[in-house]
N, C-alpha and C positions, 0 to 999 in steps of 0.2 A: 388669595394669599397676598397680603399687603406688607407684612413685616419682613424685613431682611434678616437672615441669620448669618453669623460668622461661621462659614462652612465647617472647618475642621474643629474649632472650639465647641461648637454646638454638637457636632457628631460625637466627640469624646464624652461630653456631658451626658448625652442620651445613652451612649453605650454603657456608661457606669450605672445609670438607672436601670437599664435592661438587665445588667449583670446581677443587680440586687434582687430584681423580681425573679429571675430564673433560679437564683439560689435560695429564695425565700419559701415560706410555707404556702400551702394551698394546692389544689388539684391542677393538673396541666391545663384544664379549661379555664380555671380562674386566672392562671398566669398569662394565658393567651389574651384574655380579656383586658388585663392590666397593661399588657404590652401594647395592644391596639390603642388604648387610651393615651399611653405615654408618647407613642409615635405621633399621633394626631396633635397632641399638645405641643410637642417640641418642634415639629415641622410646620406648625401653624396651619394645619389642614382641618377642614370640617369633617372629613371622613378618613378613616384608616381601616382597611379590611385585610384579613388574613385568610387565604384559601389554602386548603391542604389537599394534596393529590391522594385519592383513594383507589382501591382496586377497581379495575375496569376503566382506567384513565379518566376518572371523574374528579373534577375540582369542586370541593365542597366549601362553602363559606363557614369557617370555624369560629371566627371572632370578628367583631366590627365595632368601631366607634363612629357614630354618625348615621349609619343606615338603620333600618328598623330591626330591633332585636329578634322579632319573630322570624326574620329571614335566616338567622343562624341555624345551620344544619338542614335548612330547607332549600336554600338556593344552591343549585348544582349546575355546572357547565362541563361539557366534554372538553378534553384537551383539543384545542383548535377552534373551539366555539367562542365567539365573542372576543373582546379585547383581552380578557383574562385568559381565555383558552389560547389565544394567539401568543401571548407572552410565554405560556408553558410550552407550546409546540415549538416555538422558535428559540427558546432559552435565551431571550434577549429582552432588554428593557424597552419601554416606550414612554414617551412624554407628549401629551396632546393638550393643546389649549382648548379645543372644542371636541371632546371625545364623542359626544352624541351625534356629531356630524360625520363621524368616521363610518365607512361602509361595514366594518366588522362589529360595530357596537351592537350588543345584544341586551335589550331592555328586559329586566325582571321586575314586574310591578310590585312584588312582595318586599322589595328592598327599599323603595321610596327614593331611588337615586335620580329621579327625573329632574330634580332641582340643581344637580351638580354638573358643571360644564367640563372643567379640566380634570385630567387624570394622569397620574404617573404610577407606573407599575414595574416591578422587577421580578425575575424568577427567584425562588428559594432553591438554591443548589446545594447538593451534597454528593461528593464523589462524582461530579460531572452529570448527575441525574437531577432532573427537576422534580422536587418533592412538594412544591407549592408555589403560590404567588402572593406577593405583598404589594398592596396598592394604596395610594392616597388620592383623595379627590377634593376639589374646591368648587364653590359656587361660581366664582368669577372665572373668566377665560384667562388663564395665566400660563405664560411660557416658562416652564421649569428650567432652571439653569443646569448645566452639566454637573456642577458640584453637588447639586441636590440629588441628582440621579445616582452619583457616586456614593453619597451618604446612605441612600436607601438600599443600595446593593450591599454595603457593608453591614447595615442592620439586618438584612436578609440572611447574610452568612451566619451571623450570631444566632438568629432565630432558627436557622436550620438545625442547630444542635438540639434545641428543645423539640422541634417537630420530629426529628429522626430518633431521638433517644429519650423522650420524656413521656412515653405512653399516651401521646395525643390520639393515636388510634390503637386499637387493641392489638396485642401481639399476634393473635390469630390472623387478623387481616394483614398485618405487616409481613406475615410469612406466606401470603398468597403468592403462588408462583414458585415457592421454594418447597412445597410439600413433597415434591418428587425427589428431593435431595438425596434420599437414600436408595432410590430405585435406579435400575440400569437405564441408561439413556443413550440414544444414537443422535449425534449432532453432525450437521453438515456445514461446510464452510467453503473456503477458497484454497486451492492447492498453491502454496508458496514455494515449497521445496519438497521434492518427491522422496518416497521411501516408506517403509513400514517400521514401526517401533512399538514396544510395550514398556510400561514402567509405572512409577508412582508419581502422582501429581504433587508438585511443589508450587505453591502460589508465589509468584514473583512479587516482591516488594509489597507486603501487606500495608494497608493504609496506616500512615504514621499517626500516632495518637498525639493530639495537641492538648496539653493540660491548661495552657494559659492563652486565652483568646484576645484579651484586651490589655492595653498599656496606656499609662498616663505620660510616658516619656518617649515621644516619637523620635527625638534625636538619638537616644540610646538604641532604639530598635533599628533605626537606619544604619547605625554603626555595626550592629550585629549582622544585618543583611550583607553589608560590604565585606565583613570578615568571612562570612559563609561563602560568598561568591569567590573570594580569593582562594578559599580552601578547595572549592570545586575546580577552579583552574589548575591548582596544583595536582589534584587527583587525576585530571585528564592528561596533564603532562606526564605524570608517572606511568599511566597506561601506555602512552606513546613511546616511552623510553624502555618498556619491557623488552628484554632480549628476544623473546619469542615472536615479537611483532616488528622487530627492526627491519626485516626484509619481507614484509607481508603484503606487498603490492596494494591491492584494492583495500585491504583492511586499513592501511595507513591513510589512503585517500579518504575513506569514509570517516575516520576519526578526525582527520584534519578539518574536513568540512563541518563535522558535527561540533568540534570545539569552537568554531567561529560563532555558533549560536549562543554560547555562554557569554559573549561580549555584546549581545544584541541590546542596544540602548532602549528600544521600545519596551522590551520585556522587563528590563530592570526598572524603567520608569513606572510601569504599571504596579510593580511591587512597592516602589517608593510612595506612590500615591495612596495605595491601600494602607501603608503604615501611617501616613498623615491623618487618615480618618479615625485613628485610635486603635487599630489592631496591633497585636504583637507581631514581631518579625515572622514567626512561623505561621500565624494565622493569615498574614498578608500574602505569603507565598502560597498557602493553601487556597486562598481565594482566587489568585491568578490561575492556579492549576484548575480549579473548578470551572472558571471562565473558559479556559483553553479546551477542556473536555466538552463543554457545551458547544463551543464553536465547531469542534470537530464533527459533531453530529449534524451540523448544518452545511458543512463545506463539501462540495462535490469535486472541486479541482484536486486532481491527484497530487500535484506538487505541494499545494498548500496543506493538505491533510498530512503528508509525510513530514513537513517541517513542523507542524503543530505537535506531532508525535515526538519529535526531537525536543521540543520545549517541555513536554510533559516529563520526559526523561530527566532533563536538567532540573526541573522543579522538585522531582523526587530526591535528587542528590542534594539540593539545597535544603530541603526539609530535614533530611537525615543529619546534615551538619548542624542545623539549628537546634535539633532536639537530641543530639548525641545518640541518634539511632544509627550506629555505624553499620557499614556494609563492607565486609571483608572482600578484598580482591581475590581471595582464595576461599570462596564459600565451600563448606563441606556439604556435599550432597549425597543422597542415596546413590548407589552404583547404577540405578536404572531411572534416573530423574526424567520426568516429562514436565517441562517448565510451562506453567499456565499464567497468562498475563493479559491485562487489557491491551497494553502496547509494550513495545520493547525497543530501546535505543541500541545502537551498535556497541557503544561502550559497555552498556549493561550486559549484553549478551557475552561479551568477551570477559566479563567478570567471573563467569561460571567456569567450573572445571570441565573442559571439553571431553575428558575421558569418561565422565559420568553422565553427560547430557545425551539423552537418547532422542528427544523430540521436543518441539515447541508448539503450543497451541495458543492462539491469540484471539481476543474479542475484536480487535482492530486489525491493522496490517494491510499491506498491499504488495503487489508483485515487484514493484521497483523501490520499495522502502529500503533504507540503509541496512536495517537489521536483516531483511530478507536476502539482500546481496551477500552479507556476511554468512548467513546460515547456509546458503547454497554453496559458498566456497568451502565451508566446513563440512559439507555433506550431511547436514542435520535435517531430518524431515520436519516440515513446518506447515501447519494448517492455520489460516487466518479467517477473519470475518465470521467467527462463530457467534451468532447472536445469543445474548444472555449467558455467555459462558461463565462469568464470575459468580453469578447467582446460582449456578448449578453444580459447581465443583468445590471440593474442600481438599486441603492438604492431606495427603495420605491415601486419597482415592486411587483405585486401580484405573489405568487409562490405556487404551489401545489407539494408536494413531496410524491411520492409512493416508499418508501424504500423497499417494498416487491418485486416490479417488476423493480426497478432501473430506474424509469421514473420521469422526472421533467417537469412540465408545467409552462412556463413563460407567464405572462400576459394572463391568460386563458380567453377564451370567456365565455359568459353566459352559453352556452350549456355544455362546459367542467366543469365549476363550478358546474352546476346542477348534472352532472354525478358523479363528485367527491363527492359532498354532499351525493348523494345516496350511493356511495361506503363507505364513512365515517359512514353513518347511519347503513348500512348493517354490516360493520365491528364492530361497537359498539354493534349492536344487537347480532351478533355472539359471541362477547366477553362476553356479559352478559349471553348468553345461555350457553357458556362454563363454566363460573363461577358457573352457576347453577348445572353443572355436577361434580363440584369439588369433592364432597364427595361420588359420586356414583362409585362403582367398574365397571371396563370395562369388561362387560359380554355380550356376543352375545345373540340374541333373543332366541337361542336354548340352552343357559346355559353354553357356553364355556368361561372360564375366561382367560383374556389376561392381562399381566403385562405391564403397560406403565411407562417407566422410563425416566429420564432426562439426557441429555448431558450437561456438564458444564466444565468450565475451569477457572472461576473467582469466587472469594468469593461472589461478588455481585449477581451472578446467582443462588446461593444457596437459596435465598429467594423464587425463583420460585417453590421450592418443595412444599410449602404450598399454593401458589397462584393457582397451577395447580392440586394439589392432586396427584402428581406423587408418584409411589411406591418406589422410591429411585433414586439414581444416577447410571445409567447403564454404564456411561463412563465419568470419570473425566480426562480431558486432562491435564496432569501435566506439559506439556512443556510451556504453556502460561506464567506462572510466571517466568520461566527461560528466555523467550524471551524478557521480558520487563526490564531485569536487564543488567547492563553493565559488571557484573562479575559473575562467577559461585557462586550460594548461598551455604554456608557451611551447614553442617548437622544440626546445631542448628536452622538456619533460615528455612530450609526445614521442620524440625520437627514441629516448631511452626505453619507454614502455614498449613500443613496437619492436625494438631490437630484442628485448627480453622475450617477447612472444615468439619471434623467429628462432631464438636460441632454444627455447623450450620445445619447438617443433623438431629440432635436431635433423634438419634436412628434408622433412616432409613438407609438402606444399601448403601454403596458407593463403586463402583468398580474403583480403580485407575489404569490407564494405565501408564506404565513407559514411559520415554521420547521418544516421536515420533518426532525426529528432523531430519533435512536433507531435501532434496528436496526443497520445497518452504518455509520451516520453519527453518530459519537460526539463530543460536546463535552468538552474536558478538564475543564470545571468543572461538568458534570452527569453523574454516573455512575448508571446505572440498575441496575447489578448484573447477575448472570448471569440469562439468560432462556432457557427451553427453545426458544421459537419467537420470536426477536426481531423478525422481520418482521411478526408479528401481535401484538407485545407493546406495551410502554409507549413510544409514539413519536408524533411529530407533534402533532396537536391534542390528543391524550390527555395528553401532557406539558404542553402549554400550558394546558389547563383545570385541571390539578393545580397548575400554577405560574402563576396568572393574572397576577401582576405582570410576569412576563417577556413574556407576550403583549401586555399593555397597553402596555408600553414600546415594543415593536416597532410596534404600531398607532399609537401617538402619534407616533413618528418618521416613519412613512409619511404620516400626515396632515399633519404639519408640512413635510415635504419637497415636498408637492404644493400649495404655496401658490398658490391661485387656479387650479390646473389640474384635471385629472381623475385620480382614483385608482381603479384596479381591483385588488382584493385578493381572494384566495381561500384557503380553509382546507382543508388536506389531511387525508387519513385520517379522513374522517367516516363513521361507520357508522350513525348514527341522526340523524333530524331534530333531536332534542333537543340533540345535540352542536353542530350548526350554530347553533341558537337561542342556546345558551350563549355560543358564540364571537361571534356577532353582537351580543349584549348588551354584551360587553366593548368592541367597537368603538363602539357607541352611547354607552357611558360615556365613552370618550375624546373623542368628538365633543362631548359636553356639557362635558367638562372644559376643552377648548380654547375653546369658545364662551363659557363663563362668564368666562374670562380675557381675552376680547377678541382672541384670537389668530386669524390667518387660517386658513381651512379650504379644502379643495378645492371647486371649483364643482360638481363632480359626483362622487359616490362610488358605485361599482358593486361589489357584493359577490357573490362566487360560491363555488362548492364544487368541489373536485377529487373526482371519482367514481372511487374505486379499490376500494371494498368492495362486493361484489355486493349485500349487504343494503340498501344505500342505493338501488339501482335499483328495489327492491321498494316504495320509499316516494316515488316521483317525484310522484305525485298530491298528496302533502302538501308535498313539498319545493319544487317548481317555483314556486308562488306566492310563496315566500319569497326566492328568489334572482334575481339579474340575469343570471347566465350559469352554464354548467356546463362543466367540462373533464374529459375522461376520461384518467386516468393509466393507459395501456395496460399498462405493465410490471407494476405491482402487480395490476391487475385480472385479467390472464391468470394470474398465479401463484395468486391466490386462487380463481379459477374452477376451476382444475385441482388445487388443493391441492398445488402443485408449486413447491418452493423454486427460484427462478431462479438462486440462487448455488450449487446443488448440482450438481457435474459429472456425477454418476450419472444425473441426470434430464435432462441437456442433450439436446435434440432429441427427447425423448419426446412432448412436447406442442407443437403448432404453433399460433401465433396465427392462422394462416390455416386455421382449422378451421371447419366449419359452426357449431359451438357458440359460438365467440367472435364470429364475424361476425353470427350471428343475435341474440346478446345485445346487441351494440352497435347493431344495426339497430333493435331494440325501443326502446332509449334514444333513438336519433335520431328515431324516429317520435313518441315522447312529447314531445320537446323541440320538434319542428316544429309539432305540434298546439298547443303552448302559446306558439308564437312566441318560443322561447327560444334564445339563442345557445349553440352546442355546439362545442367544440374537442376534438380528440384530440391528446394529447401522447405522448411516449415513443417506443420503438423502432419501433412499427408506423407511426407518422406519417412517419418518415424513411426507411423502406424503400419504394422506388418501387412494387414489386409489391403490398405491403400497402396503401400509400396508394391505389393504383388500386382495390383492393377496398373500402376505406373510402369513397372518393368514390362508388363504385358503390352503396353501401347508404345514401347520403344525407348523409355528412359533407361539410361545405363549409369547415371551418376546421381546418388542421393546423399543429402547432407542432413544430419539430424542430431538430437541431443545425445549425450554419451549413453544414457540408460537404454536407448532404443537400438543401438547398433547390434547388440547381441541378438535380440528377437528378430530383427530384420535379416540378419545374416542366417539365422536358423531357418527362416522361411525361404530365403533364396536357395540355400543348399538342398531343400526338399522339393523345389519347384521344377516341374517339367514345363519349360517356357513355351514350347511349340503347342502343346495341348492346351495350355491356359490361354494363349493368345488367340487361338482359333475359337475357343468358347467365348472369350471376351468380345470378339468381333460381332458375335450374334447379339450381344447385350446392348451395344452402343446405339442401336436403332430403337431401343425400347422407349415407350412413352412414360414409363414409371419414373417417379421423382428420385428413386435411389435403386441401385442394384446391389446394395450391401448384402442383403440376405442371400441373394443368389451366389455372390462370390464366396460367402461363408460356407454355403452348402457345397460348392465346388471344392473348396479347400479341404473340407471334412471328407468328402468322397475320395479325394486323390491323395490323402495323407500329407497334406501340406501343413507344416508346423506354424501355428499362429499363437 
């Protein structure tokens, strides 16, 4: 390619020509052929090829200018095969001066492409899905400019409308994978918010129809974008000013952080660049949205995926403003709505009438996304990561959602309905029976008292102290309020938040865990970089000791919030006693700081440690004289004991917490604490599983902290347990060589009438 093109002028001229071809006569194949010729001519390329994605993830050459015509409909590549397949698999453009030297180059002799050196290719995207690939080639080794890649991406977006809606492939093939649409289906995903619900599927935000793709007046389109962005800002401000959200705690933090993305200059710049290529304002926004969806499919970093979801929410709002496709803040829903979406932003969730919303099912989503945090606070069951969800469900479908087990039933049969009804009835009966236990102390049949406490991280969860009759909050995860903010909260903000938590506890004890960030819990304003083993990397107290000012500010806020009361604070992810000593010194410095200034302090300060790293258990003789209490974090402890990443699906079920190794290890810790007259609590999944809790009580644990939904079941188990008999039996199992004693414990519970 030797001629230079005026990037945006040439792009607009070509787009006008493409528009005429797409609107003109001829079959879809004839129009594709004309388009390939036009692109090659205007971009001064010897070759232009259009590949269409067919059933079975096959990329078929549908049209070409420059390659042998006999190759059309004969040349096929799998997604991921060759450079064309790589573009489709990664949903990203490539530009190579010497394509044949690239290790991924796949030569097809029927194409006659051996004489072409350089290659530029882009994915053809629609709705975030790759439906084809557009590529140009040149004989000379040419370095394509960024502007040329941008132009080809814009052309691909326009071409996507013809490929997707112009009968390029038969309707029968296009519907492959959707033939089961009317049949009952069972879908599995990821539990984001627990609970059972049934209702009618309502598709969230159907794709906005864009009637005008191209424009000859970029200045006018840019002005339209700015006006729409201003309208979005106003809508978000209006949501924040709603009376029902004025005192909503984390809701407000989430929305404030989310609103900041609407001012992101990079996002707005990409829209502006798309407008300059000749797209209308709405088409430019749609293109940025498609790019964002494609990027989400490639991003594994949890924080980045969640922020990309926020940008998709914003582009949806922007599109509706540009196309006058309004979205009422008070959407009228069926009384039993199950909201179905690819993704969901926190502001979008709060747009819906909460009295009619029964559950949410997402194709995307994560446990720490903003919308998930809001859903949990609202007690709405949510299942995410349901693959292929939007291609399987239609508005009006009957849906059953099991948020406890991350299962969704679409168009369920009468038998499934009946079984689900039975599950709902049984769950309702269990909840009623658990509420009846609310005021009963958790005491075994032979008179041993067990303290059942609550895990929490949101203000909204503090209400469960009274719903469940919990003895207090055994673990308050302070990192969640940090995660939903766009900037580090200052001391005054933290103090006010902790004070409200204490007020909500109304005299019951609360144990605050200092920031446990890092690993899969990322703050937007602290980036640790890539780590090979993030769970064992720079996280929790390790970060705090490297950033002592951050920990000191949090400790100062906790001390000030507990004016005249009692403060219990524990440090997580401690591997050595020296780390605890260093963290304790920072607390002592803050106590001295406040005392010197005559500021009030708590009447009693209890300092503890979360035991998650096995190495710390080897130092108990040195540790216990220094602390006031110990909490076992069973989730991390088990994964470290077995060197087994609990987030790796390949290892799921391979190691059981109810193994002799785990229970023996915890029993040794329990014995050491009992000998030192030290308070010991177990937090995490083990504490909330009635069967595991039974085993923990059997080896000497007397304090358990768990999620609100687990307190009722664990209390029912405790009340039905004869501890002496169970402990004697358990002692015989701990010497077993079996990898798990779960089945034997279940059998024991069944034989002895223990409620599980």
